[in-house]
C-alpha positions in Angstrom: 0.0 0.0 0.0 1.2 3.5 -0.7 1.1 6.3 1.8 -1.5 8.0 -0.5 -3.9 5.1 -0.2 -6.8 6.0 1.9 -6.9 2.5 3.4 -3.4 2.9 4.8 -3.3 3.5 8.5 0.1 5.3 8.9 2.3 4.4 11.8 5.9 4.9 12.8 7.9 6.9 10.2 4.7 7.2 8.1 4.9 3.5 7.3 1.7 1.7 6.6 0.1 -0.8 9.0 -1.1 -4.2 7.9 -4.7 -5.2 8.4 -3.8 -6.7 11.7 -2.3 -3.4 12.9 1.3 -4.4 12.6 3.7 -1.9 11.0 4.9 -3.2 7.7 8.5 -4.1 7.5 10.9 -2.6 4.9 11.8 -5.2 2.4 15.3 -6.6 2.5 15.8 -5.7 -1.2 15.2 -2.0 -0.5 18.3 -0.1 -1.8 20.4 2.0 0.6 20.0 5.0 -1.7 16.2 4.8 -1.2 16.6 4.6 2.5 19.0 7.6 2.5 16.2 9.7 0.7 13.9 8.8 3.6 16.3 8.8 6.6 19.0 11.1 5.6 22.5 10.9 4.0 24.1 9.6 7.2 22.2 6.3 6.9 24.6 3.3 6.5 27.9 5.3 6.1 30.5 3.6 4.0 27.9 1.5 2.2 27.3 1.9 -1.5 23.8 3.3 -2.5 23.1 0.2 -4.6 23.5 -2.1 -1.7 20.4 -3.7 -0.2 19.0 -3.3 3.3 19.5 -7.0 3.9 23.3 -6.6 3.2 23.5 -3.7 5.7 21.6 -5.7 8.3 24.0 -8.7 7.8 27.0 -6.5 8.2 25.6 -4.9 11.4 24.9 -8.3 13.1 21.2 -8.3 12.2 20.4 -4.8 13.7 16.9 -3.7 13.0 16.0 -0.9 10.6 14.9 1.2 13.6 18.3 0.7 15.3 20.1 1.6 12.1 18.0 4.8 11.7 18.6 5.7 15.3 22.4 5.3 14.8 22.2 7.5 11.7 20.3 10.2 13.5 22.9 10.1 16.2 25.5 11.0 13.5 23.4 14.0 12.4 20.9 12.6 10.0 17.3 13.6 9.6 15.1 13.8 12.7 
């Protein structure tokens, strides 16, 4: 569902919620450059923009997207 869909109940970081109320997870094949557009240029420093989220998570010992975003914000990314 897109954010513009009137059936989308937005949640944390404007992500949609599934029908059961759970926040949808970012797909592992989402590109780092896309995540930098959302979370700021400090997201995943030292990682190429064409790398996938699943690669970043593997390199960071399975950290969640929320933790990765929090770390990026600590370095001066978007709030």
